[in-house]
N, C-alpha and C positions, 0 to 999 in steps of 0.2 A: 297622275299622282301615284307614287308607289304605295302610299298609305293615306287613309282619309283622316280628317281632323277629328278630335275627340267628340263623341256624342252624335256621330252621323251614321253609325253602323245600322241603326234601325230606322225609326221615324225621325227624319232629319229636322223637321220643323214641327213643333207641337200643333196638333189640330186645334183650330180656333172656333169652330162652329159652336155657338151657344156659350162661349167662354169669355169672361170679362178680361179686360186688359190686365187687371191685377193678377188673376189666376194664370194668365198666359205668361206674364213676366216671371212669376214664381216658377213656372214649369221650365222656362229657359234656364234658370239658375239651378233648379233641382234635378231636372232630367238630362239636360244637355251639358250642364256644368259650364255655362257661358256667363260672363259678366253682363250685367244689364244696368241701365240707369234711365230714369224718367226724363223725357224731353218736354217740349212745349205741348200745348193742347189747343183744341178749337173752342172758341167762344162765340156765342150768338150776338151780333151787333146789327140792329135794324133789319132783322130777319135774315142776315147773311152770316155764314160761319167764317170767322177770321182767326188768325193766329194769335195766341196769347202774348207773343212778343210785341204786339202793337204796331208792327210794320204793315201797312196796307198793301205793300208790294212784295211781301215775303215770298221768296222763291220756293220754300218748302213749308207751307203753313201747317202747323201742328206736327212737324216731323223733324225737328232739329233741337240741339241742346238748349235748355232754358237758362243756363248760366255758364260763365266762363270757366268755372272750376269743376266742370262735369267729369273730368278724368278721375278726380278724387271721390266722386260720388258712386262711380261704377262698382258694383259688388257681385260676387258670386254666391252670396248667402241668400238662400230662399227666405229666411226670416227677415233680413234687412230689406230685401226687395218687397216683401209683403207690406212692411211698415211704410216704405216710401210711397207705394201706390195707394195705401189707405189714406195717406195725406193728400194725394192728388190722383183720384181714380181715373180721370180722363187723360192723364199724361201719356204721350206716345212712348213706345218701347224702343230704346236705342241700344245698340250693341257696340262696344268699343272694339276696333280692330287692333291688330298688333299684340294681342294677348293669346287667346285660344285659336284665333284664325286671322288671316288677312283677307282682303277682298280685291278681286280683279273686276274692274268696271268697263263694260264695252257696250256699244249700241245694240239694241235688241236684234237687229238683223244678223249681225256678226255672232251674237250670243246663240241664236237659234241654230245657226250653221255649226258652231262649235259643239253645242249639245248633241246634235245629230251625229257628228263625226265621232265624238267620244263614246256615244252609245254603240255605234257600229264597231268601234275598237274594243268594246266591252271594258272600258275604263271605269274605275270607281268614282262616282260623282259625289261631291259634297253638296250642300244646299245651294240653290240658285234663286235669286229673287229678281223680279221685274217691277220697277216702279213706274209711276205715271210719267216720269221724264223719258220713258222709253229706253232706259238703259238697264242692262242686266248686271247683277253683282254675283260673281262666283266666289264662294267661300273656299279658301285654300289654306294650306298650312302656314302658321306664323313664320314670318321671315321671307316668304315667297314674293311679297310685294317689292322688296328691294332688288330681287333678282330678275324680275320680269322685263324691265326695260332693256337690259343688256341682252337677255335671251332673245327678245324680239329683234334687236339689231343684228345679232348673229345670224338670224334667219333671213336677213336682208330687208327687213321692214323698219319703219319708223313708228314708235309709239304714238307720235302726234298724227301721222297720216292714218293710223288705225283708229284714232280717237279713243285710245286706251289709257286708262289711269289705274293706278294701284294704290290701295288704301292700307296703310300699316299703322305703326304706333302713333298715337295722338289723333287718330281719325275714327270714324264711326259709320255704321249703316243703320237704317231704320228697319225694324223687324215687323213681320206680320203679327197682329192685324192693324198696325199703325195706319191712320188715315192721312192722306195728303190733301188737306182742304176738302173741296167739294168733288175731287177727282176719284174718291173712293178708297176703300181699305185694302191692305195687303191680305192675301188669303193663300192657303195651301192647295197645291194642285199636283196631280200625278203626271199630267201632260199639258202642253199649251192649250188653254181654253180660248173661246172666241174673244176678240179684243173688246174690253168693256171700259177701258180708261182707268182701271184700278191697278193696284200693285199685286203681282201674283208670284207664287213660288212653285217651283217644280222639284220633285224628288225623283231620284233614279229608282 
């Protein structure tokens, strides 16, 4: 990228250690100037944590939108974000794509290789997250998601064969420290940690 997305020049993901979901959501809006909205949350049922959506087979328990009108709920106001999480303190933190950034999603193996290559080339990296689905999300400039498939084809590859997807307007990503059911929370990292089954974030 020739330039990084807003809010990534210093600490790219607010540090979460010892910080509540409420305070972290407020910091995304206040420090990074990113829109945020509360998603589903985890509830205890017969000693097991389940998604608040009520689907026992939920693919992303506690880490997806809680309502169909989530796009209208997303806000860049720290005051509004605080009010929303005060109403639901355990709600996941979700970030809409297509506004301040898009996201390129690839399998973790390809993501690690891409990270290593970009660092060797001394390219500026935006935030990168790794979720328990073992897929990495690279935050890129808004509008990039629409260009990626054609760019990949020009390089002689197929987006399908690479298992690559691009998230733009009308889509979202889960942000650290959101938990994916029993598989663990997202957390901030400076380099790839040992695999623990949780969702992790790397900063350049």
